[in-house]
C-alpha positions in Angstrom: -36.2 157.9 94.1 -39.6 159.2 94.9 -38.8 158.9 98.6 -35.8 161.2 98.0 -37.7 163.8 95.9 -40.5 163.9 98.5 -38.1 164.2 101.4 -40.1 161.5 103.1 -37.3 159.2 104.4 -33.9 157.7 104.0 -32.9 155.0 101.5 -31.2 152.2 103.3 -30.1 149.6 100.7 -27.5 148.6 98.1 -26.9 150.8 95.1 -29.7 150.1 92.6 -28.6 149.1 89.0 -30.9 151.5 87.3 -33.4 149.2 85.7 -36.9 150.6 85.8 -39.5 147.9 86.2 -43.2 148.3 86.5 -46.1 146.1 87.5 -49.0 145.5 85.2 -52.5 145.9 86.4 -54.1 142.6 85.6 -57.9 142.1 85.8 -59.3 140.5 88.9 -59.0 136.7 89.0 -61.7 134.3 90.2 -63.1 134.9 93.6 -61.8 138.5 93.7 -58.1 137.5 93.7 -55.5 139.5 91.8 -52.0 139.2 90.6 -49.3 141.6 89.6 -46.6 140.8 87.0 -43.4 142.7 87.1 -42.2 143.6 83.6 -38.6 144.2 82.7 -39.2 147.3 80.6 -41.5 149.3 82.8 -40.4 152.7 81.6 -42.6 152.4 78.6 -45.8 152.0 80.5 -44.9 153.8 83.8 -42.1 156.3 83.3 -40.6 158.0 86.3 -39.7 161.6 85.8 -38.2 163.8 88.5 -40.1 167.0 89.6 -37.9 169.0 87.2 -39.1 166.8 84.3 -35.8 164.9 83.8 -35.6 161.1 83.3 -34.1 160.3 86.7 -33.5 156.6 87.3 -33.1 154.6 84.1 -29.5 153.5 83.6 -28.4 155.7 86.5 -29.6 153.9 89.5 -30.4 155.2 93.0 -27.7 155.8 95.4 -28.8 155.0 98.9 -28.4 157.4 101.8 -27.0 154.5 103.8 -25.5 151.6 101.8 -25.9 148.2 103.3 -24.8 144.9 101.6 -27.4 142.2 101.4 -25.5 139.2 103.0 -26.8 136.0 101.4 -25.7 133.9 104.4 -27.6 136.1 106.8 -30.6 136.0 104.5 -30.6 132.2 104.5 -30.6 132.3 108.3 -33.6 134.4 108.2 -31.8 137.7 108.7 -32.2 140.9 106.7 -29.2 143.2 107.2 -30.9 146.1 105.3 -34.1 146.0 107.3 -32.1 145.6 110.6 -30.0 148.6 109.7 -33.0 150.7 108.7 -34.8 149.8 112.0 -31.6 150.8 113.9 -31.4 154.1 112.1 -35.1 154.9 112.9 -34.6 153.9 116.5 -31.6 156.3 116.8 -33.6 159.1 115.3 -36.4 158.4 117.8 -34.0 158.3 120.8 -32.3 161.5 119.7 -35.8 163.1 119.1 -35.0 164.0 115.6 -38.3 164.4 113.7 -39.1 161.8 111.2 -40.5 163.0 107.8 -44.2 163.2 107.6 -45.8 161.7 104.5 
């Protein structure tokens, strides 16, 4: 959703369910390693509010600009239909010389 609010790109995916999850910031592990743990109820520690101050994602989801199903059979073969479609869209924008958003 941040991508949409910032106008920094297109969302190529499947419709998101609306569960907000966050990653904790764990202390460094031995030898400088780190880990992140995704928690189910991220909205309590890392809320996402839209620029107008409304609660934007929880229980609503994010509608993609281009909806692409995630095909389990393709995934097992090493394919990624969502990534492939996103690369195709960007390639078309480049060929058509349509400016890409600058972040």
